[in-house]
C-alpha positions in Angstrom: -7.6 23.7 -20.4 -8.2 22.0 -24.1 -9.1 17.6 -23.9 -5.3 17.5 -26.2 -3.5 19.0 -23.2 -5.5 17.4 -20.3 -4.4 14.1 -21.8 -0.9 15.2 -21.9 -0.3 16.3 -18.3 -2.5 13.5 -17.7 -0.2 10.4 -19.2 3.2 12.6 -17.8 1.4 12.8 -14.3 1.3 8.7 -15.4 5.3 8.2 -16.1 5.7 10.1 -13.1 4.4 8.0 -11.0 5.6 4.8 -12.6 8.8 6.0 -12.5 8.4 6.9 -9.0 7.2 3.2 -8.5 10.2 2.0 -10.3 12.4 3.6 -8.0 10.4 2.7 -4.3 10.8 -0.8 -5.9 15.0 -0.6 -6.3 14.6 1.0 -2.5 13.1 -2.2 -1.0 15.5 -4.9 -3.1 18.1 -2.5 -1.6 16.5 -2.6 2.0 15.8 -6.4 2.5 18.7 -7.0 0.9 20.2 -6.9 3.8 18.8 -9.5 5.8 16.2 -10.2 4.3 11.9 -9.4 4.8 9.0 -9.0 2.9 10.5 -7.7 -0.7 7.9 -9.4 -2.2 5.4 -7.6 -0.4 6.7 -3.7 -1.1 8.1 -4.9 -5.1 3.9 -5.7 -5.5 2.7 -2.4 -3.8 4.9 0.2 -5.4 2.1 1.3 -7.2 -0.1 1.8 -4.8 2.9 3.3 -2.8 3.5 6.2 -5.7 0.0 6.8 -6.3 -1.0 7.1 -2.8 2.0 9.4 -0.8 3.0 11.3 -3.8 -0.4 12.2 -5.5 -3.3 11.4 -3.7 -2.1 12.5 -0.3 -2.6 15.9 0.5 0.1 18.0 1.7 0.4 20.4 5.0 2.2 22.7 5.9 4.9 21.0 7.3 6.1 18.6 4.1 3.9 15.8 5.8 0.7 15.2 4.8 -2.9 16.4 5.6 -5.2 13.3 5.2 -4.3 10.5 7.6 -3.2 7.0 6.2 -3.3 3.8 8.5 -1.2 0.3 8.1 -2.5 -1.9 8.9 -0.8 -5.0 8.2 2.5 -4.5 9.6 4.9 -5.8 7.1 4.0 -4.1 4.6 5.7 -1.5 6.1 8.8 -1.6 3.6 6.5 -0.7 0.8 6.0 2.5 3.4 9.9 2.9 3.1 11.1 2.5 -0.2 8.4 5.2 -0.5 10.0 7.7 2.6 13.4 7.1 1.0 11.9 9.3 -2.4 9.9 11.5 -0.1 13.0 12.4 2.2 11.2 11.2 5.7 14.6 8.7 5.9 17.6 8.1 4.4 18.4 5.2 2.6 21.4 4.5 5.2 18.9 4.8 8.0 17.0 2.7 6.3 18.9 -0.4 5.0 18.8 -0.7 9.5 15.9 -2.5 8.6 14.9 -5.6 10.9 18.4 -4.7 12.5 19.0 -5.2 16.7 18.4 -1.7 18.5 16.9 -0.1 14.2 14.2 3.2 14.7 13.6 1.2 11.1 11.4 -1.8 12.6 9.9 -4.2 9.9 6.8 -4.0 11.8 6.2 -0.5 12.5 4.6 0.9 16.6 2.4 3.9 17.1 4.8 7.0 16.8 6.9 5.9 14.5 7.8 8.1 11.8 5.1 7.5 9.3 2.8 4.9 10.9 -0.4 5.7 13.0 -0.8 3.0 14.6 1.6 -0.2 16.6 0.4 -3.2 13.5 2.3 -6.0 14.4 -0.9 -7.0 15.2 -3.3 -8.1 11.7 -6.9 -7.5 12.1 -6.6 -4.2 13.4 -6.0 -1.5 11.2 -9.3 -1.1 9.6 -11.5 -0.9 13.2 -9.2 1.7 14.1 -9.1 3.9 10.4 -12.8 4.0 10.9 -12.7 4.9 14.4 -10.2 8.2 13.5 -12.0 8.2 10.3 -15.3 9.2 12.7 -13.6 11.0 14.9 -12.4 13.9 11.5 -15.6 13.6 11.2 -17.1 14.8 14.1 -14.2 17.4 14.3 -15.9 19.1 11.2 -12.1 17.9 9.9 -11.4 17.7 5.5 -9.3 14.9 6.4 -9.4 11.4 4.3 -8.1 8.2 5.7 -6.5 5.7 3.8 -6.4 2.2 5.4 -4.1 -0.8 3.5 -4.6 -4.0 4.7 -3.8 -7.7 3.1 -6.8 -10.4 2.4 -5.4 -12.4 5.1 -6.9 -9.9 7.4 -10.2 -10.3 5.5 -9.9 -14.2 7.9 -10.7 -12.3 11.2 -14.1 -11.0 12.6 -12.5 -7.1 13.6 -12.7 -7.0 9.8 -16.6 -7.5 9.9 -16.9 -5.9 12.5 -14.8 -2.5 11.6 -16.8 -2.5 8.0 -20.3 -2.7 10.3 -19.2 -0.4 11.6 -18.1 2.2 9.2 -20.9 1.3 6.7 -23.2 1.9 9.4 -22.0 6.1 10.0 -21.3 6.7 6.5 -18.0 7.2 6.3 -17.4 8.9 3.1 -14.1 10.2 4.8 -12.8 6.2 4.7 -11.0 4.2 1.8 -9.8 1.0 2.9 -6.8 -0.6 0.1 -6.9 -4.4 -0.5 -3.8 -6.0 -0.6 -5.0 -8.9 -2.6 -2.0 -10.9 -2.6 -4.1 -14.7 -2.4 -1.2 -15.6 0.0 -0.5 -15.9 3.8 1.8 -17.1 5.5 0.8 -20.3 5.3 0.1 -20.6 2.0 -2.8 -19.5 -0.4 -5.8 -17.8 1.2 -8.3 -19.7 -1.3 -7.5 -22.6 0.4 -6.4 -21.8 4.1 -9.5 -19.7 4.1 -11.4 -18.2 0.8 -12.5 -14.5 1.7 -13.8 -14.1 -1.9 -16.0 -12.3 -3.0 -14.9 -9.9 -1.3 -16.6 -7.0 -3.0 -20.2 -8.4 -2.9 -19.1 -8.6 0.7 -18.3 -4.8 1.3 -21.9 -3.6 -0.3 -23.8 -5.5 1.8 -22.2 -3.2 4.9 -22.7 -0.6 2.8 -19.2 0.0 1.0 -18.9 1.3 -2.7 -16.6 -1.2 -3.3 -14.2 -1.4 -6.5 -11.5 -4.4 -7.9 -8.6 -3.2 -10.0 -5.1 -4.4 -11.1 -2.9 -3.6 -8.0 -0.5 -3.0 -10.5 -2.1 -0.7 -12.5 -1.0 3.2 -12.6 -4.2 4.5 -14.2 -6.5 1.7 -12.3 -5.2 3.2 -9.0 -5.9 6.6 -9.9 -9.2 5.9 -11.3 -10.2 4.2 -8.0 -9.0 7.2 -5.2 -10.8 9.7 -8.1 -14.1 7.4 -7.9 -13.6 7.3 -4.0 -13.0 11.3 -3.6 -16.8 10.7 -6.0 -18.9 8.8 -3.7 -21.2 10.2 -1.1 -23.1 8.4 2.1 -21.0 5.7 2.0 -17.4 4.5 2.8 -15.2 3.3 0.1 -12.8 0.0 -0.8 -10.3 -0.8 -3.5 -9.3 -4.4 -3.9 -6.9 -4.4 -5.3 -4.9 -7.8 -7.2 -1.4 -7.9 -7.2 1.1 -10.4 -7.3 4.7 -10.8 -5.4 7.6 -9.4 -7.2 5.7 -7.9 -10.0 8.3 -5.7 -12.2 11.0 -7.5 -11.4 11.0 -10.5 -14.4 13.7 -12.5 -12.7 12.5 -12.7 -9.4 8.9 -13.8 -10.1 10.3 -16.6 -11.5 12.6 -17.4 -8.6 11.0 -20.1 -6.4 9.5 -20.2 -3.7 7.1 -17.9 -3.6 7.3 -17.3 0.3 5.5 -15.0 2.2 9.0 -13.6 3.4 12.0 -14.7 2.0 15.9 -14.4 2.5 17.3 -14.5 -1.6 20.6 -15.5 -2.2 22.6 -12.5 -3.1 22.6 -13.2 -6.9 18.7 -12.7 -7.3 19.5 -9.4 -5.2 21.6 -8.3 -7.6 20.5 -9.4 -10.4 16.7 -7.8 -9.2 18.7 -4.9 -8.9 20.0 -4.4 -12.0 16.8 -4.9 -13.5 15.2 -2.1 -11.7 17.8 -0.4 -12.8 17.2 -0.8 -16.1 13.7 0.5 -15.8 14.4 3.6 -14.1 16.9 4.0 -17.0 14.1 3.8 -19.8 11.9 5.9 -18.2 13.9 8.7 -17.0 14.2 8.9 -20.7 
């Protein structure tokens, strides 16, 4: 294949993923406008979700995934739900029951719920569980790769660093940590609550290969995933700098920019109108 054809194919792939990310953002708003939720995070993580679910994770023979994904920060399940609507694992009607009494679409999912490996309500548990899963897959001789999403706020917990020490010592090159680095915890900025920086250097000291990227750049996310697959004898961590509601300007301008939001209907509708225009433009 010539370099020109390769370049054209890659640009088409990036455009398709940008369109998927926009649709995931739309789905997140649609879901959260029913009774509030973690819409800001879901919108911010849409680019990662598009790359992860529709490009990086290999499919199996049952319309699911060969590789394994562990969600640590349960409130970011809204990212997964937005992607699952495009995948077909959940219908939008089902997802609109998010966080309702009696729903099977939990705000923080539990082990065994479709699409989720662990019970994710207790923060800081995913990194250790995913390291154990990666170690187990290696013992079985499996080629499965294990991915774990967690937040910068979780870096304030000791269990995360015990997991990093184990993963580095075992040289788990089949393990990829994805950190949502948005400098926002439940009670405010992580920088002022308990600083976690410098994140890349800390993980490198535990034996990881580390890369800080713009978590809202499809190109940078894809490049990080490619680099991760080329690393031998080391686990990999991608520190993804993100911003709440990125990609929907009108909602980025509404305050407060809180961890959990229940916006007015006018705000939700304005956000939906803006992202629908983006989808239309990317579909041309």
